[in-house]
mmCIF file of the protein (N, C-alpha, C, O) and its ligand, coordinates in Angstrom:
data_MODEL
# 
_entry.id   MODEL 
# 
loop_
_entity.id 
_entity.type 
_entity.pdbx_number_of_molecules 
1 polymer     1 
2 non-polymer 1 
# 
_entity_poly.entity_id                      1 
_entity_poly.type                           'polypeptide(L)' 
_entity_poly.nstd_linkage                   no 
_entity_poly.nstd_monomer                   no 
_entity_poly.pdbx_seq_one_letter_code       
;(UNK)(UNK)(UNK)(UNK)(UNK)(UNK)(UNK)(UNK)(UNK)(UNK)(UNK)(UNK)(UNK)(UNK)(UNK)(UNK)
(UNK)(UNK)(UNK)(UNK)(UNK)(UNK)(UNK)(UNK)(UNK)(UNK)(UNK)(UNK)(UNK)(UNK)(UNK)(UNK)
(UNK)(UNK)(UNK)(UNK)(UNK)(UNK)(UNK)(UNK)(UNK)(UNK)(UNK)(UNK)(UNK)(UNK)(UNK)(UNK)
(UNK)(UNK)
;
_entity_poly.pdbx_seq_one_letter_code_can   XXXXXXXXXXXXXXXXXXXXXXXXXXXXXXXXXXXXXXXXXXXXXXXXXX 
_entity_poly.pdbx_strand_id                 A 
# 
loop_
_entity_poly_seq.entity_id 
_entity_poly_seq.num 
_entity_poly_seq.mon_id 
_entity_poly_seq.hetero 
1 1  UNK n 
1 2  UNK n 
1 3  UNK n 
1 4  UNK n 
1 5  UNK n 
1 6  UNK n 
1 7  UNK n 
1 8  UNK n 
1 9  UNK n 
1 10 UNK n 
1 11 UNK n 
1 12 UNK n 
1 13 UNK n 
1 14 UNK n 
1 15 UNK n 
1 16 UNK n 
1 17 UNK n 
1 18 UNK n 
1 19 UNK n 
1 20 UNK n 
1 21 UNK n 
1 22 UNK n 
1 23 UNK n 
1 24 UNK n 
1 25 UNK n 
1 26 UNK n 
1 27 UNK n 
1 28 UNK n 
1 29 UNK n 
1 30 UNK n 
1 31 UNK n 
1 32 UNK n 
1 33 UNK n 
1 34 UNK n 
1 35 UNK n 
1 36 UNK n 
1 37 UNK n 
1 38 UNK n 
1 39 UNK n 
1 40 UNK n 
1 41 UNK n 
1 42 UNK n 
1 43 UNK n 
1 44 UNK n 
1 45 UNK n 
1 46 UNK n 
1 47 UNK n 
1 48 UNK n 
1 49 UNK n 
1 50 UNK n 
# 
loop_
_struct_asym.id 
_struct_asym.entity_id 
A 1 
B 2 
# 
loop_
_chem_comp.id 
_chem_comp.type 
_chem_comp.mon_nstd_flag 
UNK 'L-peptide linking' . 
ZN  non-polymer         . 
# 
_pdbx_entity_nonpoly.entity_id   2 
_pdbx_entity_nonpoly.name        ? 
_pdbx_entity_nonpoly.comp_id     ZN 
# 
_pdbx_nonpoly_scheme.asym_id         B 
_pdbx_nonpoly_scheme.entity_id       2 
_pdbx_nonpoly_scheme.mon_id          ZN 
_pdbx_nonpoly_scheme.ndb_seq_num     1 
_pdbx_nonpoly_scheme.pdb_seq_num     101 
_pdbx_nonpoly_scheme.auth_seq_num    101 
_pdbx_nonpoly_scheme.pdb_mon_id      ZN 
_pdbx_nonpoly_scheme.auth_mon_id     ZN 
_pdbx_nonpoly_scheme.pdb_strand_id   A 
_pdbx_nonpoly_scheme.pdb_ins_code    . 
# 
loop_
_atom_site.group_PDB 
_atom_site.id 
_atom_site.type_symbol 
_atom_site.label_atom_id 
_atom_site.label_alt_id 
_atom_site.label_comp_id 
_atom_site.label_asym_id 
_atom_site.label_entity_id 
_atom_site.label_seq_id 
_atom_site.pdbx_PDB_ins_code 
_atom_site.Cartn_x 
_atom_site.Cartn_y 
_atom_site.Cartn_z 
_atom_site.occupancy 
_atom_site.B_iso_or_equiv 
_atom_site.pdbx_formal_charge 
_atom_site.auth_seq_id 
_atom_site.auth_comp_id 
_atom_site.auth_asym_id 
_atom_site.auth_atom_id 
_atom_site.pdbx_PDB_model_num 
ATOM   1   N  N  . UNK A 1 1  ? -68.650 -127.314 38.311 1.00 0.00 ? 1   UNK A N  1 
ATOM   2   C  CA . UNK A 1 1  ? -67.517 -126.408 38.497 1.00 0.00 ? 1   UNK A CA 1 
ATOM   3   C  C  . UNK A 1 1  ? -67.416 -125.995 39.943 1.00 0.00 ? 1   UNK A C  1 
ATOM   4   O  O  . UNK A 1 1  ? -68.418 -125.675 40.583 1.00 0.00 ? 1   UNK A O  1 
ATOM   5   N  N  . UNK A 1 2  ? -66.206 -126.004 40.454 1.00 0.00 ? 2   UNK A N  1 
ATOM   6   C  CA . UNK A 1 2  ? -65.982 -125.616 41.830 1.00 0.00 ? 2   UNK A CA 1 
ATOM   7   C  C  . UNK A 1 2  ? -65.268 -124.274 41.903 1.00 0.00 ? 2   UNK A C  1 
ATOM   8   O  O  . UNK A 1 2  ? -64.306 -124.016 41.179 1.00 0.00 ? 2   UNK A O  1 
ATOM   9   N  N  . UNK A 1 3  ? -65.762 -123.434 42.791 1.00 0.00 ? 3   UNK A N  1 
ATOM   10  C  CA . UNK A 1 3  ? -65.111 -122.152 43.015 1.00 0.00 ? 3   UNK A CA 1 
ATOM   11  C  C  . UNK A 1 3  ? -64.355 -122.204 44.342 1.00 0.00 ? 3   UNK A C  1 
ATOM   12  O  O  . UNK A 1 3  ? -64.932 -122.512 45.385 1.00 0.00 ? 3   UNK A O  1 
ATOM   13  N  N  . UNK A 1 4  ? -63.084 -121.905 44.288 1.00 0.00 ? 4   UNK A N  1 
ATOM   14  C  CA . UNK A 1 4  ? -62.264 -121.933 45.493 1.00 0.00 ? 4   UNK A CA 1 
ATOM   15  C  C  . UNK A 1 4  ? -62.329 -120.581 46.181 1.00 0.00 ? 4   UNK A C  1 
ATOM   16  O  O  . UNK A 1 4  ? -62.045 -119.543 45.583 1.00 0.00 ? 4   UNK A O  1 
ATOM   17  N  N  . UNK A 1 5  ? -62.704 -120.617 47.436 1.00 0.00 ? 5   UNK A N  1 
ATOM   18  C  CA . UNK A 1 5  ? -62.820 -119.375 48.173 1.00 0.00 ? 5   UNK A CA 1 
ATOM   19  C  C  . UNK A 1 5  ? -62.000 -119.440 49.452 1.00 0.00 ? 5   UNK A C  1 
ATOM   20  O  O  . UNK A 1 5  ? -61.700 -120.519 49.963 1.00 0.00 ? 5   UNK A O  1 
ATOM   21  N  N  . UNK A 1 6  ? -61.647 -118.276 49.953 1.00 0.00 ? 6   UNK A N  1 
ATOM   22  C  CA . UNK A 1 6  ? -60.826 -118.168 51.154 1.00 0.00 ? 6   UNK A CA 1 
ATOM   23  C  C  . UNK A 1 6  ? -61.640 -118.537 52.404 1.00 0.00 ? 6   UNK A C  1 
ATOM   24  O  O  . UNK A 1 6  ? -62.758 -118.050 52.578 1.00 0.00 ? 6   UNK A O  1 
ATOM   25  N  N  . UNK A 1 7  ? -61.088 -119.392 53.272 1.00 0.00 ? 7   UNK A N  1 
ATOM   26  C  CA . UNK A 1 7  ? -61.790 -119.772 54.502 1.00 0.00 ? 7   UNK A CA 1 
ATOM   27  C  C  . UNK A 1 7  ? -61.833 -118.642 55.524 1.00 0.00 ? 7   UNK A C  1 
ATOM   28  O  O  . UNK A 1 7  ? -62.579 -118.722 56.500 1.00 0.00 ? 7   UNK A O  1 
ATOM   29  N  N  . UNK A 1 8  ? -61.056 -117.608 55.315 1.00 0.00 ? 8   UNK A N  1 
ATOM   30  C  CA . UNK A 1 8  ? -61.025 -116.512 56.273 1.00 0.00 ? 8   UNK A CA 1 
ATOM   31  C  C  . UNK A 1 8  ? -61.945 -115.367 55.867 1.00 0.00 ? 8   UNK A C  1 
ATOM   32  O  O  . UNK A 1 8  ? -62.755 -114.898 56.667 1.00 0.00 ? 8   UNK A O  1 
ATOM   33  N  N  . UNK A 1 9  ? -61.815 -114.918 54.616 1.00 0.00 ? 9   UNK A N  1 
ATOM   34  C  CA . UNK A 1 9  ? -62.581 -113.740 54.204 1.00 0.00 ? 9   UNK A CA 1 
ATOM   35  C  C  . UNK A 1 9  ? -63.636 -114.075 53.157 1.00 0.00 ? 9   UNK A C  1 
ATOM   36  O  O  . UNK A 1 9  ? -64.496 -113.246 52.858 1.00 0.00 ? 9   UNK A O  1 
ATOM   37  N  N  . UNK A 1 10 ? -63.578 -115.289 52.593 1.00 0.00 ? 10  UNK A N  1 
ATOM   38  C  CA . UNK A 1 10 ? -64.592 -115.690 51.633 1.00 0.00 ? 10  UNK A CA 1 
ATOM   39  C  C  . UNK A 1 10 ? -64.341 -115.193 50.226 1.00 0.00 ? 10  UNK A C  1 
ATOM   40  O  O  . UNK A 1 10 ? -65.175 -115.374 49.339 1.00 0.00 ? 10  UNK A O  1 
ATOM   41  N  N  . UNK A 1 11 ? -63.199 -114.570 50.020 1.00 0.00 ? 11  UNK A N  1 
ATOM   42  C  CA . UNK A 1 11 ? -62.892 -114.050 48.700 1.00 0.00 ? 11  UNK A CA 1 
ATOM   43  C  C  . UNK A 1 11 ? -62.580 -115.177 47.723 1.00 0.00 ? 11  UNK A C  1 
ATOM   44  O  O  . UNK A 1 11 ? -62.076 -116.230 48.115 1.00 0.00 ? 11  UNK A O  1 
ATOM   45  N  N  . UNK A 1 12 ? -62.881 -114.950 46.459 1.00 0.00 ? 12  UNK A N  1 
ATOM   46  C  CA . UNK A 1 12 ? -62.599 -115.944 45.423 1.00 0.00 ? 12  UNK A CA 1 
ATOM   47  C  C  . UNK A 1 12 ? -61.275 -115.649 44.730 1.00 0.00 ? 12  UNK A C  1 
ATOM   48  O  O  . UNK A 1 12 ? -60.899 -116.322 43.771 1.00 0.00 ? 12  UNK A O  1 
ATOM   49  N  N  . UNK A 1 13 ? -60.579 -114.640 45.225 1.00 0.00 ? 13  UNK A N  1 
ATOM   50  C  CA . UNK A 1 13 ? -59.290 -114.283 44.631 1.00 0.00 ? 13  UNK A CA 1 
ATOM   51  C  C  . UNK A 1 13 ? -58.204 -115.189 45.195 1.00 0.00 ? 13  UNK A C  1 
ATOM   52  O  O  . UNK A 1 13 ? -57.357 -114.765 45.981 1.00 0.00 ? 13  UNK A O  1 
ATOM   53  N  N  . UNK A 1 14 ? -58.254 -116.453 44.772 1.00 0.00 ? 14  UNK A N  1 
ATOM   54  C  CA . UNK A 1 14 ? -57.333 -117.439 45.298 1.00 0.00 ? 14  UNK A CA 1 
ATOM   55  C  C  . UNK A 1 14 ? -56.293 -117.810 44.253 1.00 0.00 ? 14  UNK A C  1 
ATOM   56  O  O  . UNK A 1 14 ? -56.620 -118.091 43.100 1.00 0.00 ? 14  UNK A O  1 
ATOM   57  N  N  . UNK A 1 15 ? -55.056 -117.806 44.670 1.00 0.00 ? 15  UNK A N  1 
ATOM   58  C  CA . UNK A 1 15 ? -53.973 -118.235 43.798 1.00 0.00 ? 15  UNK A CA 1 
ATOM   59  C  C  . UNK A 1 15 ? -53.492 -119.603 44.240 1.00 0.00 ? 15  UNK A C  1 
ATOM   60  O  O  . UNK A 1 15 ? -53.269 -119.839 45.427 1.00 0.00 ? 15  UNK A O  1 
ATOM   61  N  N  . UNK A 1 16 ? -53.334 -120.501 43.284 1.00 0.00 ? 16  UNK A N  1 
ATOM   62  C  CA . UNK A 1 16 ? -52.855 -121.839 43.592 1.00 0.00 ? 16  UNK A CA 1 
ATOM   63  C  C  . UNK A 1 16 ? -51.343 -121.889 43.410 1.00 0.00 ? 16  UNK A C  1 
ATOM   64  O  O  . UNK A 1 16 ? -50.825 -121.700 42.309 1.00 0.00 ? 16  UNK A O  1 
ATOM   65  N  N  . UNK A 1 17 ? -50.658 -122.144 44.500 1.00 0.00 ? 17  UNK A N  1 
ATOM   66  C  CA . UNK A 1 17 ? -49.204 -122.235 44.448 1.00 0.00 ? 17  UNK A CA 1 
ATOM   67  C  C  . UNK A 1 17 ? -48.778 -123.691 44.494 1.00 0.00 ? 17  UNK A C  1 
ATOM   68  O  O  . UNK A 1 17 ? -49.181 -124.444 45.380 1.00 0.00 ? 17  UNK A O  1 
ATOM   69  N  N  . UNK A 1 18 ? -47.975 -124.066 43.546 1.00 0.00 ? 18  UNK A N  1 
ATOM   70  C  CA . UNK A 1 18 ? -47.448 -125.431 43.538 1.00 0.00 ? 18  UNK A CA 1 
ATOM   71  C  C  . UNK A 1 18 ? -46.045 -125.418 44.135 1.00 0.00 ? 18  UNK A C  1 
ATOM   72  O  O  . UNK A 1 18 ? -45.111 -124.851 43.567 1.00 0.00 ? 18  UNK A O  1 
ATOM   73  N  N  . UNK A 1 19 ? -45.928 -126.044 45.268 1.00 0.00 ? 19  UNK A N  1 
ATOM   74  C  CA . UNK A 1 19 ? -44.653 -126.054 45.965 1.00 0.00 ? 19  UNK A CA 1 
ATOM   75  C  C  . UNK A 1 19 ? -43.950 -127.388 45.754 1.00 0.00 ? 19  UNK A C  1 
ATOM   76  O  O  . UNK A 1 19 ? -44.567 -128.391 45.396 1.00 0.00 ? 19  UNK A O  1 
ATOM   77  N  N  . UNK A 1 20 ? -42.663 -127.368 45.982 1.00 0.00 ? 20  UNK A N  1 
ATOM   78  C  CA . UNK A 1 20 ? -41.877 -128.588 45.842 1.00 0.00 ? 20  UNK A CA 1 
ATOM   79  C  C  . UNK A 1 20 ? -41.724 -129.288 47.183 1.00 0.00 ? 20  UNK A C  1 
ATOM   80  O  O  . UNK A 1 20 ? -40.882 -130.171 47.343 1.00 0.00 ? 20  UNK A O  1 
ATOM   81  N  N  . UNK A 1 21 ? -42.535 -128.890 48.130 1.00 0.00 ? 21  UNK A N  1 
ATOM   82  C  CA . UNK A 1 21 ? -42.409 -129.408 49.486 1.00 0.00 ? 21  UNK A CA 1 
ATOM   83  C  C  . UNK A 1 21 ? -43.208 -130.666 49.724 1.00 0.00 ? 21  UNK A C  1 
ATOM   84  O  O  . UNK A 1 21 ? -43.404 -131.475 48.817 1.00 0.00 ? 21  UNK A O  1 
ATOM   85  N  N  . UNK A 1 22 ? -43.664 -130.824 50.942 1.00 0.00 ? 22  UNK A N  1 
ATOM   86  C  CA . UNK A 1 22 ? -44.347 -132.057 51.342 1.00 0.00 ? 22  UNK A CA 1 
ATOM   87  C  C  . UNK A 1 22 ? -45.783 -132.077 50.827 1.00 0.00 ? 22  UNK A C  1 
ATOM   88  O  O  . UNK A 1 22 ? -46.224 -133.048 50.214 1.00 0.00 ? 22  UNK A O  1 
ATOM   89  N  N  . UNK A 1 23 ? -46.491 -131.004 51.084 1.00 0.00 ? 23  UNK A N  1 
ATOM   90  C  CA . UNK A 1 23 ? -47.905 -130.984 50.708 1.00 0.00 ? 23  UNK A CA 1 
ATOM   91  C  C  . UNK A 1 23 ? -48.085 -130.842 49.204 1.00 0.00 ? 23  UNK A C  1 
ATOM   92  O  O  . UNK A 1 23 ? -49.030 -131.388 48.636 1.00 0.00 ? 23  UNK A O  1 
ATOM   93  N  N  . UNK A 1 24 ? -47.185 -130.112 48.561 1.00 0.00 ? 24  UNK A N  1 
ATOM   94  C  CA . UNK A 1 24 ? -47.220 -129.979 47.114 1.00 0.00 ? 24  UNK A CA 1 
ATOM   95  C  C  . UNK A 1 24 ? -48.083 -128.831 46.637 1.00 0.00 ? 24  UNK A C  1 
ATOM   96  O  O  . UNK A 1 24 ? -47.724 -128.137 45.686 1.00 0.00 ? 24  UNK A O  1 
ATOM   97  N  N  . UNK A 1 25 ? -49.213 -128.624 47.283 1.00 0.00 ? 25  UNK A N  1 
ATOM   98  C  CA . UNK A 1 25 ? -50.115 -127.569 46.836 1.00 0.00 ? 25  UNK A CA 1 
ATOM   99  C  C  . UNK A 1 25 ? -50.457 -126.647 48.002 1.00 0.00 ? 25  UNK A C  1 
ATOM   100 O  O  . UNK A 1 25 ? -50.729 -127.099 49.115 1.00 0.00 ? 25  UNK A O  1 
ATOM   101 N  N  . UNK A 1 26 ? -50.438 -125.383 47.729 1.00 0.00 ? 26  UNK A N  1 
ATOM   102 C  CA . UNK A 1 26 ? -50.832 -124.417 48.738 1.00 0.00 ? 26  UNK A CA 1 
ATOM   103 C  C  . UNK A 1 26 ? -51.625 -123.302 48.077 1.00 0.00 ? 26  UNK A C  1 
ATOM   104 O  O  . UNK A 1 26 ? -51.352 -122.893 46.949 1.00 0.00 ? 26  UNK A O  1 
ATOM   105 N  N  . UNK A 1 27 ? -52.594 -122.834 48.805 1.00 0.00 ? 27  UNK A N  1 
ATOM   106 C  CA . UNK A 1 27 ? -53.431 -121.760 48.277 1.00 0.00 ? 27  UNK A CA 1 
ATOM   107 C  C  . UNK A 1 27 ? -53.070 -120.448 48.950 1.00 0.00 ? 27  UNK A C  1 
ATOM   108 O  O  . UNK A 1 27 ? -52.674 -120.419 50.115 1.00 0.00 ? 27  UNK A O  1 
ATOM   109 N  N  . UNK A 1 28 ? -53.209 -119.376 48.208 1.00 0.00 ? 28  UNK A N  1 
ATOM   110 C  CA . UNK A 1 28 ? -52.947 -118.060 48.764 1.00 0.00 ? 28  UNK A CA 1 
ATOM   111 C  C  . UNK A 1 28 ? -54.073 -117.118 48.373 1.00 0.00 ? 28  UNK A C  1 
ATOM   112 O  O  . UNK A 1 28 ? -54.481 -117.053 47.213 1.00 0.00 ? 28  UNK A O  1 
ATOM   113 N  N  . UNK A 1 29 ? -54.570 -116.384 49.375 1.00 0.00 ? 29  UNK A N  1 
ATOM   114 C  CA . UNK A 1 29 ? -55.629 -115.431 49.121 1.00 0.00 ? 29  UNK A CA 1 
ATOM   115 C  C  . UNK A 1 29 ? -55.029 -114.072 48.790 1.00 0.00 ? 29  UNK A C  1 
ATOM   116 O  O  . UNK A 1 29 ? -54.174 -113.557 49.511 1.00 0.00 ? 29  UNK A O  1 
ATOM   117 N  N  . UNK A 1 30 ? -55.499 -113.504 47.682 1.00 0.00 ? 30  UNK A N  1 
ATOM   118 C  CA . UNK A 1 30 ? -54.971 -112.203 47.257 1.00 0.00 ? 30  UNK A CA 1 
ATOM   119 C  C  . UNK A 1 30 ? -55.675 -111.048 47.963 1.00 0.00 ? 30  UNK A C  1 
ATOM   120 O  O  . UNK A 1 30 ? -55.276 -109.892 47.822 1.00 0.00 ? 30  UNK A O  1 
ATOM   121 N  N  . UNK A 1 31 ? -56.715 -111.363 48.716 1.00 0.00 ? 31  UNK A N  1 
ATOM   122 C  CA . UNK A 1 31 ? -57.480 -110.313 49.382 1.00 0.00 ? 31  UNK A CA 1 
ATOM   123 C  C  . UNK A 1 31 ? -56.980 -110.068 50.805 1.00 0.00 ? 31  UNK A C  1 
ATOM   124 O  O  . UNK A 1 31 ? -56.671 -108.936 51.176 1.00 0.00 ? 31  UNK A O  1 
ATOM   125 N  N  . UNK A 1 32 ? -56.903 -111.142 51.598 1.00 0.00 ? 32  UNK A N  1 
ATOM   126 C  CA . UNK A 1 32 ? -56.518 -110.969 53.002 1.00 0.00 ? 32  UNK A CA 1 
ATOM   127 C  C  . UNK A 1 32 ? -55.116 -111.502 53.286 1.00 0.00 ? 32  UNK A C  1 
ATOM   128 O  O  . UNK A 1 32 ? -54.579 -111.305 54.375 1.00 0.00 ? 32  UNK A O  1 
ATOM   129 N  N  . UNK A 1 33 ? -54.529 -112.179 52.299 1.00 0.00 ? 33  UNK A N  1 
ATOM   130 C  CA . UNK A 1 33 ? -53.176 -112.669 52.477 1.00 0.00 ? 33  UNK A CA 1 
ATOM   131 C  C  . UNK A 1 33 ? -53.090 -114.040 53.107 1.00 0.00 ? 33  UNK A C  1 
ATOM   132 O  O  . UNK A 1 33 ? -52.000 -114.489 53.462 1.00 0.00 ? 33  UNK A O  1 
ATOM   133 N  N  . UNK A 1 34 ? -54.217 -114.716 53.253 1.00 0.00 ? 34  UNK A N  1 
ATOM   134 C  CA . UNK A 1 34 ? -54.224 -116.060 53.819 1.00 0.00 ? 34  UNK A CA 1 
ATOM   135 C  C  . UNK A 1 34 ? -53.404 -117.005 52.949 1.00 0.00 ? 34  UNK A C  1 
ATOM   136 O  O  . UNK A 1 34 ? -53.457 -116.948 51.721 1.00 0.00 ? 34  UNK A O  1 
ATOM   137 N  N  . UNK A 1 35 ? -52.653 -117.867 53.607 1.00 0.00 ? 35  UNK A N  1 
ATOM   138 C  CA . UNK A 1 35 ? -51.878 -118.851 52.876 1.00 0.00 ? 35  UNK A CA 1 
ATOM   139 C  C  . UNK A 1 35 ? -51.939 -120.182 53.597 1.00 0.00 ? 35  UNK A C  1 
ATOM   140 O  O  . UNK A 1 35 ? -51.644 -120.255 54.789 1.00 0.00 ? 35  UNK A O  1 
ATOM   141 N  N  . UNK A 1 36 ? -52.323 -121.245 52.881 1.00 0.00 ? 36  UNK A N  1 
ATOM   142 C  CA . UNK A 1 36 ? -52.402 -122.545 53.511 1.00 0.00 ? 36  UNK A CA 1 
ATOM   143 C  C  . UNK A 1 36 ? -52.976 -123.584 52.563 1.00 0.00 ? 36  UNK A C  1 
ATOM   144 O  O  . UNK A 1 36 ? -53.312 -123.285 51.417 1.00 0.00 ? 36  UNK A O  1 
ATOM   145 N  N  . UNK A 1 37 ? -53.082 -124.807 53.059 1.00 0.00 ? 37  UNK A N  1 
ATOM   146 C  CA . UNK A 1 37 ? -53.592 -125.879 52.204 1.00 0.00 ? 37  UNK A CA 1 
ATOM   147 C  C  . UNK A 1 37 ? -55.075 -126.129 52.430 1.00 0.00 ? 37  UNK A C  1 
ATOM   148 O  O  . UNK A 1 37 ? -55.657 -127.035 51.833 1.00 0.00 ? 37  UNK A O  1 
ATOM   149 N  N  . UNK A 1 38 ? -55.683 -125.325 53.292 1.00 0.00 ? 38  UNK A N  1 
ATOM   150 C  CA . UNK A 1 38 ? -57.123 -125.458 53.537 1.00 0.00 ? 38  UNK A CA 1 
ATOM   151 C  C  . UNK A 1 38 ? -57.863 -124.411 52.726 1.00 0.00 ? 38  UNK A C  1 
ATOM   152 O  O  . UNK A 1 38 ? -57.557 -123.221 52.787 1.00 0.00 ? 38  UNK A O  1 
ATOM   153 N  N  . UNK A 1 39 ? -58.844 -124.878 51.965 1.00 0.00 ? 39  UNK A N  1 
ATOM   154 C  CA . UNK A 1 39 ? -59.605 -123.971 51.124 1.00 0.00 ? 39  UNK A CA 1 
ATOM   155 C  C  . UNK A 1 39 ? -61.069 -124.392 51.126 1.00 0.00 ? 39  UNK A C  1 
ATOM   156 O  O  . UNK A 1 39 ? -61.401 -125.553 51.370 1.00 0.00 ? 39  UNK A O  1 
ATOM   157 N  N  . UNK A 1 40 ? -61.914 -123.444 50.856 1.00 0.00 ? 40  UNK A N  1 
ATOM   158 C  CA . UNK A 1 40 ? -63.342 -123.745 50.809 1.00 0.00 ? 40  UNK A CA 1 
ATOM   159 C  C  . UNK A 1 40 ? -63.784 -123.821 49.356 1.00 0.00 ? 40  UNK A C  1 
ATOM   160 O  O  . UNK A 1 40 ? -63.633 -122.867 48.593 1.00 0.00 ? 40  UNK A O  1 
ATOM   161 N  N  . UNK A 1 41 ? -64.329 -124.963 48.991 1.00 0.00 ? 41  UNK A N  1 
ATOM   162 C  CA . UNK A 1 41 ? -64.815 -125.108 47.623 1.00 0.00 ? 41  UNK A CA 1 
ATOM   163 C  C  . UNK A 1 41 ? -66.330 -124.992 47.588 1.00 0.00 ? 41  UNK A C  1 
ATOM   164 O  O  . UNK A 1 41 ? -67.034 -125.651 48.353 1.00 0.00 ? 41  UNK A O  1 
ATOM   165 N  N  . UNK A 1 42 ? -66.814 -124.157 46.704 1.00 0.00 ? 42  UNK A N  1 
ATOM   166 C  CA . UNK A 1 42 ? -68.251 -123.963 46.575 1.00 0.00 ? 42  UNK A CA 1 
ATOM   167 C  C  . UNK A 1 42 ? -68.701 -124.335 45.172 1.00 0.00 ? 42  UNK A C  1 
ATOM   168 O  O  . UNK A 1 42 ? -68.025 -124.042 44.186 1.00 0.00 ? 42  UNK A O  1 
ATOM   169 N  N  . UNK A 1 43 ? -69.831 -124.973 45.104 1.00 0.00 ? 43  UNK A N  1 
ATOM   170 C  CA . UNK A 1 43 ? -70.402 -125.335 43.818 1.00 0.00 ? 43  UNK A CA 1 
ATOM   171 C  C  . UNK A 1 43 ? -71.092 -124.122 43.229 1.00 0.00 ? 43  UNK A C  1 
ATOM   172 O  O  . UNK A 1 43 ? -72.030 -123.588 43.820 1.00 0.00 ? 43  UNK A O  1 
ATOM   173 N  N  . UNK A 1 44 ? -70.632 -123.682 42.063 1.00 0.00 ? 44  UNK A N  1 
ATOM   174 C  CA . UNK A 1 44 ? -71.130 -122.446 41.476 1.00 0.00 ? 44  UNK A CA 1 
ATOM   175 C  C  . UNK A 1 44 ? -72.002 -122.702 40.258 1.00 0.00 ? 44  UNK A C  1 
ATOM   176 O  O  . UNK A 1 44 ? -72.375 -121.767 39.550 1.00 0.00 ? 44  UNK A O  1 
ATOM   177 N  N  . UNK A 1 45 ? -72.320 -123.938 40.016 1.00 0.00 ? 45  UNK A N  1 
ATOM   178 C  CA . UNK A 1 45 ? -73.123 -124.240 38.830 1.00 0.00 ? 45  UNK A CA 1 
ATOM   179 C  C  . UNK A 1 45 ? -74.477 -123.562 38.883 1.00 0.00 ? 45  UNK A C  1 
ATOM   180 O  O  . UNK A 1 45 ? -75.027 -123.155 37.860 1.00 0.00 ? 45  UNK A O  1 
ATOM   181 N  N  . UNK A 1 46 ? -75.004 -123.447 40.087 1.00 0.00 ? 46  UNK A N  1 
ATOM   182 C  CA . UNK A 1 46 ? -76.324 -122.845 40.246 1.00 0.00 ? 46  UNK A CA 1 
ATOM   183 C  C  . UNK A 1 46 ? -76.295 -121.342 39.999 1.00 0.00 ? 46  UNK A C  1 
ATOM   184 O  O  . UNK A 1 46 ? -77.221 -120.767 39.426 1.00 0.00 ? 46  UNK A O  1 
ATOM   185 N  N  . UNK A 1 47 ? -75.208 -120.723 40.445 1.00 0.00 ? 47  UNK A N  1 
ATOM   186 C  CA . UNK A 1 47 ? -75.115 -119.267 40.329 1.00 0.00 ? 47  UNK A CA 1 
ATOM   187 C  C  . UNK A 1 47 ? -74.823 -118.824 38.904 1.00 0.00 ? 47  UNK A C  1 
ATOM   188 O  O  . UNK A 1 47 ? -75.403 -117.858 38.408 1.00 0.00 ? 47  UNK A O  1 
ATOM   189 N  N  . UNK A 1 48 ? -73.901 -119.555 38.245 1.00 0.00 ? 48  UNK A N  1 
ATOM   190 C  CA . UNK A 1 48 ? -73.432 -119.112 36.952 1.00 0.00 ? 48  UNK A CA 1 
ATOM   191 C  C  . UNK A 1 48 ? -73.935 -120.011 35.824 1.00 0.00 ? 48  UNK A C  1 
ATOM   192 O  O  . UNK A 1 48 ? -73.237 -120.242 34.837 1.00 0.00 ? 48  UNK A O  1 
ATOM   193 N  N  . UNK A 1 49 ? -75.107 -120.491 35.983 1.00 0.00 ? 49  UNK A N  1 
ATOM   194 C  CA . UNK A 1 49 ? -75.669 -121.356 34.952 1.00 0.00 ? 49  UNK A CA 1 
ATOM   195 C  C  . UNK A 1 49 ? -76.046 -120.553 33.721 1.00 0.00 ? 49  UNK A C  1 
ATOM   196 O  O  . UNK A 1 49 ? -76.728 -119.533 33.812 1.00 0.00 ? 49  UNK A O  1 
ATOM   197 N  N  . UNK A 1 50 ? -75.597 -121.023 32.580 1.00 0.00 ? 50  UNK A N  1 
ATOM   198 C  CA . UNK A 1 50 ? -75.868 -120.315 31.336 1.00 0.00 ? 50  UNK A CA 1 
ATOM   199 C  C  . UNK A 1 50 ? -77.206 -120.738 30.737 1.00 0.00 ? 50  UNK A C  1 
ATOM   200 O  O  . UNK A 1 50 ? -77.595 -120.238 29.682 1.00 0.00 ? 50  UNK A O  1 
HETATM 201 ZN ZN . ZN  B 2 .  ? -58.875 -114.175 52.221 1.00 0.00 2 101 ZN  A ZN 1 
# 
């Protein structure tokens, strides 16, 4: 499982916006307001292992 986090503030409060434009996908951070197609993915299997 991958956790998407903000490249600016590191928050996991990321919203995935599907646009009809060129890139098609854009991410938006609900914490700092960052918006763009660059996102940091972290492997969370180790942290949230059941
Ligand atoms: Zn952010």
